[in-house]
C-alpha positions, 0 to 999 in steps of 0.5 A, a space after each residue: 500500500 502507498 500513501 495515495 491508496 491509504 488516503 483514498 481508503 480513509 477519505 472514502 470512509 464515513 467521517 465519524 470513523 476517520 480517526 479510528 480507521 486512520 489509527 488502525 491503518 497506521 498500525 498496520 502500515 509501519 512504513 507509512 505510519 507517521 505520514 498516515 497519522 498526520 492525515 487530518 480529519 475533514 470538516 463536515 463540508 469537506 467530507 460532503 464535497 469528497 462524498 459528492 466527488 465519489 457519488 456524483 463524479 460527472 457533476 463534480 468533473 463538470 464543475 471543475 471544468 467550469 472552474 478551469 474555463 472561468 480561470 481562462 476567461 478571467 485571465 483574458 477579461 472576456 466579459 461575455 464568457 465570464 457571464 455565461 460561465 458564472 451562470 453555469 457555475 451557479 447552476 452546477 453549485 445549486 445542483 450539487 448542494 441540493 443533492 445533500 438534504 443536510 448540506 453544511 452551511 459552507 459547502 457551496 463556498 467550499 466547492 466554489 473555492 475549490 474550483 477556483 484553485 487548480 490544486 484544490 480542484 485536484 483534491 476535490 476530484 480525488 475526494 481528498 479535501 480536508 478543509 476550506 481552500 485558502 483561496 478567496 475565490 474568483 475576484 467576482 461573485 455571481 454577478 460575473 464581471 471582475 469584482 470591486 478591488 476595494 481594500 476593505 472588501 478584500 480585507 473582510 474576505 481575508 478575515 472571514 477566510 481566516 476565521 472560517 479556517 480557525 473555526 474549521 481547525 478548532 472543530 476538527 481538533 475538538 472532534 478528534 480529541 473527543 474521539 480519542 477520549 472515547 477510545 481511551 475510555 473504552 480501552 480503560 473500561 475494557 482493561 478494567 473489565 479484564 482486571 475484574 475477570 482476573 480478580 474473580 478468577 483469582 478468588 475462585 482459584 483461592 477457593 479451589 486451593 483452600 478446598 484442595 488443602 482441606 481435602 489433602 489434610 483430611 486424606 493425610 489424617 485418614 492415612 495416619 489413622 489407617 497406618 495406626 490401625 495397621 500397627 495395632 493389627 500387626 502388634 496383635 498378630 505378633 502376640 499370637 
């Protein structure tokens, strides 16, 4: 197994199973253990995007292709093409988000940011997103021309991105810590139960030992009585 196969296996599993599956896989792959343990649990939105990548492959590929065309149109400042592609992008995003009744509030933004950046788009196609991509997006919204470059707007967008990233990281860390605590408590309970079983076995073993000691004592006394009877009978026989 290589790291790519390990990542596909982990990021394709239910999100709630990620930590336990990652730790188990790391133990089974000593050569990759350190790298596997560094793999981060995806946020809810990232996991949902990965899920869509696996279950709605064609739709995700179409969205990524729209992103590629948008980047090219943006570089050439082709206004009409930007308008047409932006409409297609909005429709594709709406369609994908609607596929999940319990879609995370930031799923749409995560998908949009993912197709704005080639590296993030590759991660989306591979189903390996972990959190909100750092790119702030296209520089334009659903109104598809180049957006305002006002410093305040850019600053707010960057502050929001950092706040979202901090929230996602804190949430993921909290969930991972809780799962590790749950696993530790389960292990403690298992060991406690094992100790209790051993203690019960020890009590039973001591009782069996005491019973055996009592039986041995009784048999010893019986042997002594029989030996005495033999000596008495032997003395009588000698006197005849």
